[in-house]
C-alpha positions as CSV (number, residue, x, y, z in Angstrom):
1,M,-0.1,0.1,0.1
2,I,2.9,2.4,0.9
3,G,4.6,1.6,-2.4
4,Q,1.3,2.4,-4.4
5,F,0.9,5.6,-2.4
6,M,4.4,6.7,-3.1
7,E,4.2,5.5,-6.8
8,G,0.8,7.7,-7.2
9,Q,2.6,10.8,-5.6
10,L,5.6,10.4,-7.8
11,A,3.2,10.1,-10.9
12,T,1.4,13.0,-10.0
13,L,4.7,15.0,-9.4
14,F,6.0,14.0,-12.7
15,T,2.9,14.9,-14.5
16,G,2.9,18.3,-12.9
17,I,6.4,18.9,-14.0
18,V,5.6,17.7,-17.6
19,V,2.5,20.0,-17.7
20,V,4.7,23.1,-16.4
21,F,7.4,22.5,-18.9
22,L,5.1,22.1,-21.8
23,I,3.2,25.5,-20.8
24,A,6.6,27.2,-20.2
25,V,8.2,26.0,-23.4
26,L,5.3,27.4,-25.5
27,L,5.1,30.7,-23.5
28,L,9.0,31.1,-24.0
29,I,8.6,30.7,-27.9
30,V,5.6,33.4,-27.9
31,L,7.3,35.9,-25.7
32,Y,10.8,35.5,-26.9
33,R,9.2,36.9,-30.4
34,V,8.0,40.2,-28.8
35,K,11.1,40.5,-26.4
36,I,9.6,39.7,-23.1
37,P,12.0,38.3,-20.7
38,S,11.7,34.5,-19.8
39,V,11.0,35.3,-16.1
40,V,7.5,36.6,-17.2
41,A,7.0,33.4,-19.1
42,F,7.8,31.4,-16.0
43,L,5.4,33.5,-13.8
44,I,2.6,33.2,-16.4
45,A,3.1,29.5,-16.9
46,G,3.0,28.9,-12.8
47,F,-0.4,30.9,-12.8
48,L,-1.9,29.1,-15.7
49,A,-0.6,25.8,-14.2
50,G,-1.8,26.7,-10.7
51,P,-4.9,26.5,-8.7
52,S,-6.2,30.0,-9.9
53,G,-5.3,29.0,-13.6
54,L,-6.3,25.9,-15.1
55,G,-5.8,23.9,-12.0
56,L,-3.4,21.3,-13.6
57,I,-0.9,21.2,-10.7
58,T,-2.2,19.8,-7.5
59,N,1.1,19.0,-5.7
60,E,2.3,22.6,-5.0
61,E,4.6,21.4,-2.1
62,S,6.8,19.5,-4.5
63,I,6.9,22.7,-6.9
64,S,8.1,24.8,-3.9
65,F,10.8,22.2,-3.2
66,F,12.2,22.7,-6.5
67,A,11.7,26.5,-6.2
68,E,13.7,26.5,-2.9
69,L,16.4,24.7,-4.7
70,G,16.3,27.4,-7.4
71,V,16.9,30.2,-4.7
72,I,19.9,28.2,-3.2
73,F,21.7,27.7,-6.5
74,L,21.0,31.4,-7.5
75,L,22.5,32.5,-4.2
76,F,25.5,30.2,-4.9
77,T,26.3,31.3,-8.1
78,I,26.2,34.9,-6.8
79,G,28.6,34.1,-4.1
80,L,30.8,32.4,-6.6
81,E,31.1,35.6,-8.6
82,F,31.3,37.8,-5.8
83,S,34.4,36.9,-3.7
84,V,35.6,38.3,-0.4
85,S,37.7,40.7,-2.1
86,R,35.0,41.8,-4.6
87,I,32.4,42.4,-1.8
88,F,35.2,44.3,0.1
89,K,35.6,46.6,-3.3
90,S,31.7,46.9,-3.0
91,R,31.5,47.8,0.5
92,R,30.2,51.3,-0.1
93,Y,27.3,49.8,-1.8
94,V,26.5,47.1,0.6
95,L,27.1,49.1,3.7
96,I,26.1,52.6,2.8
97,G,23.6,51.8,-0.2
98,G,22.1,48.7,1.7
99,V,21.4,50.5,4.9
100,V,20.2,53.6,3.4
101,Q,17.8,51.8,1.2
102,V,16.4,49.3,3.6
103,L,15.9,51.8,6.4
104,S,14.6,54.4,4.3
105,T,11.9,52.1,2.7
106,I,10.9,50.8,6.0
107,V,10.2,54.4,7.6
108,I,8.7,55.8,4.5
109,F,6.2,52.7,4.4
110,T,5.6,52.4,7.9
111,A,4.6,56.2,7.9
112,L,2.2,55.6,4.7
113,M,0.6,52.7,6.2
114,Q,-0.1,54.4,9.5
115,I,-1.6,57.3,7.6
116,T,-4.2,54.7,6.4
117,G,-5.2,53.8,9.9
118,M,-2.8,50.9,10.6
119,D,-1.1,50.2,13.9
120,L,2.6,50.6,14.3
121,A,3.6,47.2,14.6
122,H,1.6,46.1,11.4
123,A,2.9,49.2,9.4
124,F,6.6,48.5,10.4
125,F,6.0,44.7,9.4
126,W,4.8,45.9,6.0
127,G,7.7,48.3,5.7
128,M,10.1,45.3,6.2
129,L,8.2,43.3,3.7
130,V,8.4,46.0,1.1
131,S,12.1,46.9,1.8
132,L,13.4,43.6,0.2
133,S,13.8,43.1,-3.4
134,S,14.2,40.0,-5.7
135,T,17.6,38.9,-6.0
136,A,16.5,36.1,-8.1
137,I,14.8,38.2,-10.8
138,V,17.2,41.1,-10.8
139,M,20.2,39.2,-10.9
140,K,18.7,36.8,-13.8
141,V,17.8,39.8,-15.9
142,L,21.0,41.7,-15.3
143,A,23.1,38.5,-16.2
144,D,21.0,38.0,-19.5
145,R,21.9,41.6,-20.2
146,M,25.3,41.2,-19.3
147,E,25.0,44.1,-16.9
148,V,26.2,42.3,-13.6
149,D,29.5,44.1,-13.8
150,S,28.2,47.6,-14.8
151,P,28.3,50.3,-12.2
152,H,24.4,50.0,-11.4
153,G,24.7,46.2,-11.6
154,R,27.5,46.1,-9.0
155,A,25.4,48.9,-6.8
156,T,22.4,46.7,-7.3
157,L,24.0,43.6,-6.1
158,G,25.6,45.1,-3.2
159,I,22.4,46.5,-1.8
160,L,20.7,43.2,-2.6
161,I,23.4,41.4,-0.6
162,F,22.8,43.6,2.4
163,Q,19.0,42.9,2.1
164,D,19.6,39.1,2.0
165,L,21.7,39.5,5.1
166,I,19.2,41.8,7.0
167,V,16.5,39.0,6.6
168,I,17.7,37.2,9.5
169,P,17.3,40.1,12.1
170,M,14.1,40.8,10.6
171,V,12.8,37.2,11.0
172,M,14.0,37.6,14.7
173,I,12.2,40.8,15.1
174,T,8.7,39.3,13.7
175,P,8.0,37.4,16.9
176,V,8.6,40.5,19.0
177,L,6.1,42.5,17.0
178,A,3.6,39.5,17.1
179,G,4.0,39.8,21.0
180,T,5.4,36.3,21.7
181,T,8.0,35.8,24.4
182,D,10.3,32.9,23.1
183,T,12.7,35.0,21.5
184,D,15.6,34.6,24.0
185,V,16.3,31.1,22.9
186,S,16.1,31.8,19.2
187,L,18.4,34.6,19.6
188,A,21.0,32.5,21.6
189,R,20.6,29.8,19.1
190,L,21.0,32.2,16.1
191,L,24.1,33.7,17.8
192,I,25.8,30.3,18.5
193,G,25.0,29.2,14.8
194,S,26.6,32.3,13.3
195,F,29.9,31.7,15.0
196,V,29.7,27.9,13.9
197,I,29.0,28.8,10.4
198,I,31.9,31.4,10.2
199,A,34.1,28.8,11.6
200,V,33.0,26.3,9.2
201,V,33.2,28.7,6.2
202,Y,36.7,29.7,7.2
203,V,38.0,26.3,7.8
204,A,36.6,25.1,4.4
205,A,37.7,28.0,2.4
206,K,41.3,27.8,3.7
207,Y,42.0,23.9,3.7
208,V,39.2,21.5,2.9
209,V,37.6,22.5,-0.5
210,P,40.6,23.9,-2.4
211,A,42.4,20.5,-1.5
212,L,39.3,18.6,-2.9
213,L,38.9,20.6,-5.9
214,L,42.5,20.3,-6.6
215,H,42.5,16.6,-6.4
216,A,39.4,16.5,-8.8
217,A,41.2,18.8,-11.2
218,R,44.2,16.7,-11.3
219,L,42.2,13.6,-12.0
220,K,40.1,15.4,-14.7
221,N,37.3,13.8,-13.2
222,R,34.2,15.8,-14.1
223,E,31.7,14.0,-12.1
224,M,34.0,14.2,-8.9
225,F,34.3,18.1,-9.5
226,L,30.7,18.7,-10.0
227,F,29.7,16.8,-6.7
228,I,32.1,18.4,-4.6
229,V,30.9,21.8,-5.8
230,M,27.3,20.9,-5.4
231,G,27.9,18.9,-2.1
232,T,29.7,22.2,-0.6
233,C,26.6,24.3,-1.6
234,L,24.0,22.0,-0.1
235,I,25.9,21.0,3.1
236,V,26.6,24.7,4.0
237,A,22.8,25.7,3.3
238,Y,21.9,22.8,5.6
239,L,23.9,23.7,8.3
240,T,22.6,27.5,8.1
241,S,19.1,26.2,8.1
242,E,19.8,24.1,11.2
243,F,20.7,27.1,13.1
244,G,17.7,29.1,12.1
245,L,19.5,31.1,9.3
246,S,18.4,31.4,5.7
247,M,19.4,28.2,3.4
248,A,19.9,30.9,0.8
249,L,22.5,32.8,2.9
250,G,24.2,29.3,3.4
251,A,24.4,28.8,-0.6
252,F,25.8,32.4,-0.9
253,L,28.6,31.6,1.9
254,A,29.3,28.2,0.1
255,G,29.6,30.1,-3.2
256,I,32.2,32.5,-1.3
257,I,34.1,29.5,0.0
258,I,34.8,28.5,-3.7
259,S,35.3,31.8,-5.0
260,E,38.5,32.2,-3.1
261,S,40.1,29.4,-5.2
262,E,41.1,29.3,-8.8
263,Y,38.4,26.8,-9.6
264,S,35.6,29.3,-9.1
265,T,34.9,30.0,-13.0
266,H,35.0,26.3,-13.7
267,A,32.6,25.8,-10.9
268,M,30.3,28.4,-12.2
269,S,30.1,26.7,-15.7
270,S,29.3,23.3,-13.9
271,I,26.4,24.5,-11.8
272,L,24.7,26.9,-14.4
273,P,22.4,24.6,-16.0
274,F,21.2,23.4,-12.6
275,R,20.6,27.0,-11.5
276,D,18.8,28.0,-14.4
277,L,16.6,24.8,-14.3
278,F,15.4,25.2,-10.5
279,T,15.5,29.1,-10.8
280,S,12.8,28.7,-13.2
281,F,10.8,26.5,-10.8
282,F,10.9,29.4,-8.4
283,F,9.4,31.8,-10.8
284,I,6.7,29.1,-11.7
285,S,6.0,28.5,-7.9
286,I,5.4,32.3,-7.6
287,G,3.1,32.3,-10.4
288,M,1.0,29.5,-9.0
289,I,0.2,31.2,-5.6
290,F,-1.3,34.3,-7.5
291,N,-5.0,34.5,-6.6
292,L,-7.0,35.9,-9.6
293,Q,-10.2,36.0,-7.9
294,F,-9.0,38.1,-5.0
295,F,-7.3,40.3,-7.9
296,I,-10.6,40.8,-9.6
297,E,-12.2,41.7,-6.6
298,N,-9.8,44.4,-5.3
299,P,-8.1,45.7,-8.4
300,L,-8.0,49.3,-7.0
301,I,-6.2,48.7,-3.9
302,I,-3.7,46.1,-5.5
303,A,-3.1,49.0,-8.5
304,E,-2.6,51.7,-5.9
305,L,-0.2,49.6,-3.8
306,V,1.7,48.2,-6.7
307,L,2.5,52.0,-7.9
308,L,3.3,52.9,-4.4
309,V,5.8,50.1,-4.1
310,I,7.5,50.8,-7.0
311,G,7.7,54.5,-6.6
312,V,9.2,54.1,-3.0
313,K,11.6,51.6,-4.0
314,Y,12.7,53.5,-6.9
315,A,13.2,56.6,-4.8
316,T,14.9,54.8,-2.1
317,G,17.2,52.8,-4.4
318,T,18.1,55.7,-6.2
319,L,19.0,58.0,-3.0
320,A,20.9,55.1,-1.6
321,S,23.1,54.5,-4.7
322,L,23.4,58.5,-4.7
323,L,24.8,58.7,-1.3
324,A,27.0,55.4,-2.1
325,G,29.0,57.7,-4.5
326,L,27.3,56.4,-7.9
327,A,26.7,58.8,-11.0
328,P,23.2,60.0,-11.5
329,R,22.4,57.9,-14.3
330,A,23.5,54.8,-12.9
331,C,21.8,55.7,-9.6
332,V,18.3,55.7,-11.5
333,M,19.2,52.5,-13.3
334,T,19.6,51.0,-9.7
335,G,16.6,52.5,-8.3
336,I,14.5,50.9,-11.4
337,S,16.3,47.5,-10.7
338,L,15.3,47.5,-7.1
339,A,11.4,48.5,-7.5
340,Q,9.8,45.3,-6.6
341,V,9.3,43.0,-3.8
342,G,11.7,40.1,-3.1
343,E,11.4,36.5,-2.6
344,F,12.6,36.5,1.0
345,S,9.6,38.7,1.9
346,F,7.5,35.8,1.2
347,V,9.6,33.8,3.9
348,L,8.9,36.8,6.2
349,A,5.2,37.0,5.5
350,T,4.9,33.3,6.0
351,T,6.5,33.9,9.3
352,G,4.1,36.6,10.4
353,T,1.0,34.5,9.2
354,S,2.1,31.3,11.3
355,L,2.6,33.6,14.3
356,G,-1.0,34.8,13.6
357,F,0.4,38.2,13.3
358,F,-0.6,38.7,9.4
359,A,-4.1,38.0,8.5
360,Q,-4.9,35.7,5.7
361,D,-6.6,38.8,3.6
362,S,-3.6,40.7,4.5
363,F,-1.4,38.0,3.1
364,Q,-3.1,37.4,-0.1
365,L,-3.3,41.2,-0.7
366,F,0.8,41.2,-0.4
367,L,1.2,38.2,-2.5
368,D,-0.9,39.6,-5.3
369,V,0.9,43.1,-5.1
370,S,4.2,41.3,-4.8
371,I,3.7,39.3,-7.9
372,V,2.6,42.1,-10.0
373,T,5.7,44.1,-9.0
374,M,7.9,40.9,-9.9
375,G,6.1,40.5,-13.3
376,V,6.6,44.0,-14.3
377,A,10.2,44.2,-13.2
378,P,11.9,42.6,-16.1
379,L,10.0,44.9,-18.2
380,L,11.3,48.1,-16.3
381,I,14.7,46.8,-16.1
382,G,14.8,46.4,-19.7
383,L,13.5,50.0,-20.3
384,S,15.7,51.5,-17.4
385,G,18.6,52.3,-20.0
386,K,16.2,54.4,-22.2
387,I,14.6,56.3,-19.7
388,A,17.5,56.6,-17.3
389,A,18.9,59.7,-19.2
390,P,15.6,62.0,-18.7
391,L,15.2,61.0,-15.1
392,S,18.7,61.5,-14.2
393,S,18.9,65.0,-15.7
394,P,17.5,66.8,-12.5
395,L,20.2,64.9,-10.4
396,C,22.8,66.0,-12.9
397,R,22.2,69.6,-12.2
398,I,23.0,69.1,-8.5
399,M,25.9,67.0,-9.1
400,P,28.4,66.1,-12.1
401,D,28.0,63.0,-13.8
402,R,30.9,60.6,-13.3
403,S,29.4,57.7,-15.4
404,H,32.7,57.5,-17.5
405,V,34.9,57.2,-14.3
406,E,32.7,54.4,-12.8
407,E,32.4,52.6,-16.1
408,T,36.2,52.2,-16.2
409,E,36.6,51.2,-12.6
410,E,37.0,47.6,-13.2
411,Q,37.7,47.4,-16.8
412,G,39.1,44.0,-18.1
413,P,41.5,43.9,-21.1
414,E,40.7,44.7,-24.6
415,D,42.0,43.6,-28.1
416,H,43.7,41.0,-26.3
417,I,44.7,37.2,-27.1
418,I,43.0,34.3,-25.6
419,I,45.3,31.3,-25.4
420,V,43.7,27.9,-24.7
421,G,46.0,25.4,-23.6
422,Y,49.4,26.0,-22.0
423,G,51.4,23.4,-23.4
424,L,54.7,24.1,-25.6
425,N,52.6,25.7,-28.3
426,G,50.7,27.8,-25.7
427,K,53.9,28.9,-24.1
428,N,55.3,30.0,-27.4
429,V,52.3,32.2,-28.2
430,A,52.3,33.7,-24.9
431,R,56.1,34.3,-25.1
432,S,55.6,35.9,-28.6
433,A,52.8,38.1,-27.0
434,D,55.0,39.3,-24.5
435,I,58.0,40.3,-26.8
436,A,55.3,42.2,-29.0
437,G,53.7,43.7,-26.0
438,V,50.3,42.5,-26.7
439,P,47.9,41.6,-23.7
440,Y,46.7,38.0,-23.3
441,R,44.7,35.8,-21.1
442,I,45.5,31.9,-20.6
443,I,43.0,29.3,-20.1
444,E,44.5,25.9,-19.0
445,M,42.7,22.7,-17.4
446,N,45.9,21.5,-15.4
447,P,45.6,22.9,-11.9
448,D,49.4,22.5,-11.2
449,T,50.2,24.5,-14.2
450,V,47.7,27.1,-13.3
451,R,49.3,27.4,-9.8
452,D,52.5,27.5,-10.9
453,E,52.1,30.1,-13.5
454,K,49.9,32.2,-11.4
455,A,52.4,32.4,-9.0
456,K,54.9,33.7,-11.6
457,G,52.4,36.5,-12.3
458,K,51.0,34.8,-15.7
459,P,47.4,36.1,-16.4
460,I,46.2,32.3,-16.3
461,M,42.9,31.0,-15.0
462,F,41.5,27.3,-14.5
463,G,38.5,26.4,-16.6
464,D,37.0,24.3,-19.5
465,A,37.2,26.8,-22.5
466,A,34.2,25.1,-24.1
467,Q,32.0,26.4,-21.3
468,G,30.7,30.0,-22.3
469,E,31.1,31.5,-18.7
470,V,34.9,30.7,-18.8
471,L,35.4,32.4,-22.0
472,K,33.3,35.3,-20.9
473,K,35.5,35.5,-17.8
474,A,38.6,35.6,-20.0
475,G,37.0,38.6,-21.8
476,I,35.9,36.9,-24.9
477,A,33.6,39.8,-25.9
478,K,36.5,42.3,-26.1
479,A,39.3,40.0,-27.6
480,R,40.8,40.1,-30.9
481,V,42.4,36.7,-31.4
482,L,41.6,33.3,-30.0
483,V,44.3,30.9,-30.2
484,I,43.3,26.9,-29.3
485,V,46.3,24.8,-28.8
486,V,44.8,21.5,-26.9
487,N,44.9,17.9,-27.8
488,D,41.2,17.3,-27.7
489,P,39.4,17.3,-31.2
490,F,35.8,17.3,-29.9
491,G,36.7,19.9,-27.1
492,T,38.3,22.1,-29.9
493,Q,35.1,21.9,-31.8
494,Q,33.0,23.1,-28.9
495,I,35.5,25.9,-28.1
496,V,35.3,27.3,-31.7
497,Q,31.5,27.0,-31.7
498,T,31.0,28.7,-28.4
499,A,33.7,31.3,-29.0
500,R,31.9,32.1,-32.4
501,M,28.6,32.4,-30.8
502,L,30.0,34.8,-28.0
503,N,32.1,37.1,-30.3
504,P,31.0,36.8,-34.1
505,A,34.0,39.1,-35.0
506,I,36.9,37.4,-33.1
507,H,39.7,35.9,-35.1
508,I,40.0,32.2,-34.2
509,I,43.2,30.2,-35.0
510,V,43.3,26.5,-34.1
511,R,46.1,23.9,-34.0
512,T,45.0,20.3,-34.7
513,R,46.9,17.4,-35.4
514,Y,45.1,15.7,-38.4
515,M,44.2,17.3,-41.8
516,G,40.7,15.5,-41.4
517,E,39.8,17.8,-38.7
518,V,40.3,21.2,-40.8
519,A,37.1,21.1,-42.9
520,T,34.9,20.5,-39.5
521,L,36.5,23.4,-37.7
522,M,36.5,25.8,-40.7
523,D,32.4,25.2,-40.8
524,L,32.1,25.5,-37.2
525,G,33.6,29.0,-37.4
526,A,37.4,28.8,-37.1
527,D,39.4,31.5,-39.3
528,E,42.6,29.5,-39.4
529,V,43.2,26.1,-38.8
530,I,47.0,24.6,-38.7
531,P,47.2,20.8,-38.9
532,E,50.5,19.5,-37.4
533,E,50.9,16.5,-39.8
534,F,51.2,18.9,-42.8
535,E,53.0,21.7,-41.2
536,T,55.8,19.5,-40.2
537,A,55.9,18.3,-43.8
538,V,56.0,21.9,-45.1
539,E,58.7,22.8,-42.4
540,I,60.9,19.8,-43.8
541,F,60.3,20.7,-47.4
542,T,61.3,24.4,-46.7
543,R,64.5,23.4,-45.0
544,I,65.2,21.4,-48.1
545,L,64.6,24.2,-50.4
546,Y,66.8,26.4,-48.5
547,T,69.8,23.7,-48.9
548,Y,69.3,23.9,-52.5
549,L,69.8,27.7,-52.5
550,I,66.2,28.5,-53.5
551,P,65.6,32.3,-53.1
552,T,63.7,33.0,-49.7
553,S,61.0,34.9,-51.8
554,E,60.2,31.9,-54.1
555,I,60.1,29.6,-50.7
556,D,57.6,31.9,-49.1
557,R,55.6,32.0,-52.3
558,L,55.3,28.2,-52.3
559,V,54.6,28.0,-48.8
560,S,51.8,30.6,-49.1
561,E,50.4,28.4,-52.0
562,I,50.4,25.3,-50.2
563,R,48.5,26.8,-47.1
564,A,46.0,28.9,-49.2
565,G,45.0,25.7,-51.1
566,G,44.3,24.0,-47.7
567,Y,47.4,21.9,-48.2
568,Q,45.8,20.2,-51.2
569,M,49.4,20.0,-53.0
570,L,50.5,17.7,-50.2
571,R,47.2,15.7,-49.6
572,S,46.6,14.7,-53.5
573,I,48.0,11.5,-54.7
574,N,48.4,12.7,-58.3
575,T,50.0,16.1,-57.3
576,P,48.6,18.6,-60.0
577,S,50.6,21.2,-62.0
578,Y,51.2,24.3,-60.1
579,S,52.9,27.4,-61.0
580,F,56.3,26.3,-59.5
581,D,57.8,24.8,-62.7
582,D,60.5,27.2,-62.9
583,L,61.8,25.9,-59.5
584,R,64.3,23.5,-61.1
585,V,66.2,26.1,-63.3
586,L,66.5,28.0,-60.0
587,V,68.5,25.2,-58.4
588,P,72.1,25.4,-59.5
589,D,74.5,22.5,-59.3
590,V,76.2,24.0,-56.4
591,E,76.2,23.6,-52.7
592,M,77.3,25.4,-49.8
593,R,79.3,23.5,-47.1
594,T,81.1,24.1,-43.9
595,I,84.9,23.0,-43.7
596,R,87.2,23.0,-40.8
597,I,90.7,23.8,-41.7
598,A,93.2,21.1,-40.3
599,E,96.3,22.3,-38.4
600,D,98.2,20.2,-41.1
601,S,96.1,21.6,-44.0
602,Q,97.8,22.8,-47.0
603,Y,96.0,26.1,-46.8
604,A,96.8,26.7,-42.9
605,G,99.1,29.7,-42.4
606,K,98.6,31.2,-46.1
607,M,96.5,34.3,-47.0
608,L,93.4,33.4,-49.0
609,K,94.8,34.9,-52.3
610,E,97.8,32.4,-51.9
611,T,95.5,29.4,-51.6
612,M,94.5,29.9,-55.2
613,I,91.4,27.9,-54.3
614,R,89.1,30.0,-56.9
615,S,91.1,29.8,-59.7
616,T,92.3,26.0,-59.4
617,Y,89.0,24.5,-58.2
618,Q,86.3,27.2,-58.9
619,V,85.4,27.0,-55.1
620,S,84.7,30.3,-53.2
621,I,85.4,30.9,-49.5
622,V,82.4,33.0,-48.5
623,A,83.0,33.1,-44.7
624,I,85.6,32.5,-42.1
625,R,84.6,31.9,-38.5
626,R,87.5,31.7,-35.8
627,G,86.3,31.2,-32.4
628,Q,83.6,33.8,-32.0
629,Q,84.5,35.9,-34.6
630,M,82.9,35.7,-38.1
631,T,84.3,37.5,-41.3
632,V,81.8,37.6,-44.2
633,S,83.0,37.9,-47.7
634,P,87.0,37.9,-46.7
635,G,89.4,39.7,-48.8
636,G,92.4,38.1,-50.3
637,D,94.6,39.3,-47.4
638,E,92.8,37.3,-44.9
639,M,95.0,34.6,-43.2
640,L,93.6,31.1,-42.8
641,C,94.5,29.3,-39.5
642,G,94.3,25.9,-38.2
643,G,90.9,25.1,-36.6
644,D,89.1,27.9,-38.8
645,L,85.6,26.9,-40.1
646,V,85.1,28.1,-43.5
647,M,81.9,28.4,-45.6
648,V,82.5,27.3,-49.0
649,L,80.5,27.6,-52.3
650,G,81.0,25.3,-55.2
651,S,79.9,22.1,-56.6
652,P,80.2,19.1,-54.8
653,E,82.9,17.4,-57.0
654,D,85.0,20.8,-56.8
655,I,84.8,21.0,-53.0
656,I,85.8,17.4,-52.5
657,R,88.7,18.0,-54.8
658,A,89.7,21.2,-53.1
659,F,89.9,20.1,-49.4
660,S,90.9,16.3,-50.0
661,A,94.2,17.1,-51.5
């Protein structure tokens, strides 16, 4: 019976997931054509599949479980991107911007709610709910727009980090507002838990996780690496939840643990598919709790609160970033990005409802208002760049626009070379770039090489260049040339395809081992493919031609024609006629040889004109080397000594006669 019951639950869950996926895919196809963000499609899909829509999903708890995983993985990737050093650099946004934004929103909204007749405790609770913004939505949209590292992106993330941290004391305050008396035990448990988590994070970041990741990287075991990354995320998230802290906060700390190692970029590329999948469930779960009937019955008050929330949060976000030192235009874009209610507000609202402090009607009103602000948030963020200029003009009159300073604050390299693989060929390319003064970035999969070269100051990073996130970290968008020198044919194809998609203008040069791979790589987007087997043949042939005294210009012309023809001259069994039939007339019956003058040679101790070599044997001495000194085109008065090396020019038979006598 238990087995049948469990089987029925799993079947229901699977059916629900299939329905949600079908609806979401259809909506994504339709909304993509009108350039509406995917987040909106997921919200609508959740509403249609939920109880207020078509009622296709009955197991909402399971969807909520996947949604929580989505928030965990989202905060984990944010922690990966924002290491302790980067957070320290953004401290003015976290400390100044975050404090000003949260406190000013609470104060303003508390006052507005009291004007409507609400008591202070409930008004303050509404202020806390509204002060939080959606990290999931904002960071997803900014990441899709590649604006996370922009000035307003850094300011927005800094303020969001503070909001995520301030949720903890907000949850602690809620029982006090509700009039419960068991806060002392919770506070003690929270303080103990905080110290334990800090200790765990420090030890893990310093010793445990880097050692495990290094071991997995050395073994080149993708599964082990992925499980260590995901295990770190889930274990730290579990520990924080056990001590009464947010699981999402634990995931954020887990991301910071890994971000301090050289494996953060590779970890990011490994976790991204899971983050995107589970984050979509979060948005779907939000859409499912939208109550259409309540919305129809109370459209006016919902619309008023939506406008009020957006207006207040835009104002406080702009003010906070302005006080944090951001330029006026970026301040406006930050304010727009923060103008919605966040996912952690739902956690806070649920806490208030469970304590009997937040009435069910108020809870539903808050949900509908929050979901509407979340739904319009991607659209507002998308428009922020266009409307920021007119909105920021009054601020520009008060203070100068320093946007150009902000934009160049953390600029990466431009017009640089990305070298994938740091073997012999990769080192030679890097050495040539150093000599020429050309900037470059290296991507390498050997952790020991990365560690050694990074210690020498080389711009090298660990990661799989087939992953888009790794190439983005290396600055693929602004690079001029990509050089791929790895011994992995399939991986090379993936790298070429991904790089061409991320930067259509980049010049891609690939070194491959076999001629059979050239056509495939060229079709995928490579500009030049250099096969080792034929380049070796070309180099040998070039050396042979030099020994036959073929002019350098003719050799260069021949090599260029071979390469331009895709090595067809060397590939064809029946070699066709090319434009080098005149090569044989350029090959005289002469040789250049190096001869050592013996101590007892007939020429030792004589001047060159006394040897009569040219007139007797038709052999010319064109250079003499004595020790470290080289004499080119020696005159007739030049003395020959025993042990000298002489370079002679003549026919093989004449050279033998001249020096065998």
